[in-house]
N, C-alpha and C positions, 0 to 999 in steps of 0.2 A: 062171518063168511069170508071177509077180506083177510082176516087174520089166518084162517086155515089155508087160504090160497098162498099167502106169503110163506107159511111154514113148509108147504109142499114144494114151493119153488126153491127155497133155501136148501132143502134136503136133496133135491135133484141136482142143484148146482154143486154141492159138496161131493156128491157121488161122481159127477162128471170130472171134477178136479182129481179126485182119488184115482179114477180110472185112467186119466191121462198120465199121472205119475207112474202108475203100475205099468202102463204100456211102454213108457220111455225106458224104464228099468229093464223090462224084458227085451226091448230092442237092442239095448247096449250089451246085454249078455249074449245074444244070438249073433251080433254083427262083429266079426274079427277086427281088432284095432290095427291100423296101419301106421301108428305113431312111431313104432320101432323102426319100420322100414324107411321112414322119412328122416328121423333124427340120427339113426345109426346105420348108414349105408355100409355095404360090404367094403372092407379095407382094400385099398389098392396095393397090390404086391409089386414092388419095383424090382428090376433085374438084379440078380445076384444076392437077394436077401433070402433068409431061410423061410420056408413055407410053414413048417411045423416046428414046435418046440423041440430043441435038441437035434434037429436035422440040419446038416450043412449041404449047401448046393454045390455040386461038382461043376467046376468052371474050367474051361480050357485057356491056354495061353492067349489065343486069338481073342476070345471073349473078354478077357481081362483088359487087354489093350484098347478095347472099344471105349470104355468109360473110365478106367483106372479106379473104379469104385467097386469093391467086392467085400461087403461086410458079411461076416459069418459064412465064409465060403470054404469049400474043400479044395485046397490047392496043394495038398501034400504030395511030395515026390516029383512035382513038376519041374521042368527045366525053364526057369525064368531068368536065365543068365543074359547079360548084355542088353537088358531092356531099359527103357526110359520110364520109370515109375515115380518120377518126381511128383510130389503132392498127391500121390495115390492114397486111397483109404482102404486098408486091408484089416480093419479092426476085427478082433475076435475070430480071425480066419485060421484055418489049419494049414500051416506051411512047413510042417515037420518033414525033414528030409529033402526039402526043396533046394534047387540050385539057383542061388541069387548072386553068384559071383559076377563081379564087374557091373552089377546093375545099379542104376541111379535111383536113390530113394530120398533125395533131398526134400526136407519138409513133409515127408510122408507120415501117415498115421497108421501104426500097427499095434496100438494099445490092446492088451488082452490076447494077442495072437499066440499061436503055438509054433515055435521055430526050433523045436528040439532036433538036434542033429543036422540042422540046415547049413548050407555052404554060403557064407556071406563074405568070402575073401575078396579083397580089392573093391568092395562096394563103397559108394559115397552116400551116406545117410545123414549129412549135416542137417542139424535142426529137427531131426525126425522124432516122433513120439513113440517110444518103446516102453511105455509104462505097463507094469504087470505082465510083461512078455516072458514066456518060457523059452530061454535060449540055452538050456542045459545041453551040453555036448555039441554045441554048434561051433563053427569055425569062422571067426571074424578077423582073422589075421591080415595084416597089411591093408587094412581098410581105413577110410576116412569117416570118423564118427564125431566130428567136431560139434560140440554143443548139443549132443543127443540126450534125450530124457529117458533114463533107465530106472526110474523110481520103482522100487518094489519088484524089480525084475529078477528072474532066476537065471544066473549065469554059472551054475555049478558045472565044473569040468569043461568050461568053455575055453577055446583058444583065442587069445587076443594079442598074439605076438607081433610086436612092432606096429601096433594099431594106434592111429591118431584119435585120442579121446580128450583133447583139451576142452575144459569147461563142461564136461559131461556131468550129468546128475545121476549118481548111483545111490541116492538116499534110500536106506532100508532095503537095499538089494542084497541078494544072496550070491556071493562070488566065491564059494568054497571050492578049493582045489582047481581053480582056474589058472591059466597060464598067461600072465601079462608081461612077460619078459620083454624089456626094451620098449615098452609102450609109452606113449606120450600122454601123461595124465596131469599136465600143468593146469592148476586151478580147478581140478575135478572135485566134486562133492561126494564124499563117502560117509556122510553122517549116518550113524546107526547101521552101517552096512556090515555084513559078515564076510570077512576075508580069511577064513580059517584054512590053513595049509595052502594058501595061495602063493603063486610065484610072481614076485614083483622085482626080481633080480634085474638091475640095470634100468628100471623104469624111472621116468622123470615125474616126480610128485611135488615139484615146487609149487608153493601156494595152495596145495590141495587141502581140503578140510576133512580130517579123519576123526572128528569129534564123536565119541562114543562108538567108534567102529571096533569090531572084534578082530584082532590080528593074531590069534593063537596059531603058532606054527607057520606064520607067514615069512617068506624069504624076502628080506629087505636089503640083501647084500648088493653093494654098488648102486643103491637107489639114491636119487637126489631128493632131499627133503627140505631144501632151503625155504624157510618161512612157512612151512606147512603147519597146520593145526593138528596136534596129536590127539589120540583118543581121550586123554585126560583134560583136554581143553587148552593145554599150553602149546606154545610155539616151539618148533624144533630149534629155532635160533634163540629162544628165550623171550623175545619181543618181536612184534611185527612192525614193518616200516610204514604202515599206514593204518 
């Protein structure tokens, strides 16, 4: 008798456990999870950043001056002349056809920006980051670009007449058909750069590094090349003083 009671009790207990497990599984299926809402909150969109992939936010001159930070913005054709944009961040923005003449861009960041046909005459961009920038057809004449980083930039058909470019970095840059007549290029790096059909007439290239640069059709008349490193790795003077 006792044995039968224990068997019945055990059977009922097992059935209760099985029912509890089934109920818990059904409850989890019917109840929506909020874990995603907690661990993945909606991203905060900061001013002047693009909202959708491939879209650039149109920003006015006044809005730009509020923060000087405008990443992936649409600034093409704007008059941004005579502004103080020192230390501004305009990375990957569209500044094509913009007027930046006499604007201060010291230590500014414009990496990946579009500046085709832009006017940068008489600008001061000492120490600025112009890596991977498209400056084709732009005018940078009579400007101060001391120690500027133009690595892998596109400067095809660009005007750089009488521009200060001492210690600039043009490594792997494309400078085809550009006009750098009478430019100051003292100590400038042109490693693996393309200067095909480029005008360097009267430019100061003392101590410049042209190792592996392509100079096909380049005008080097009246150019100063004292102690410069030539494309084949040799010095223009034969040996370097340091």
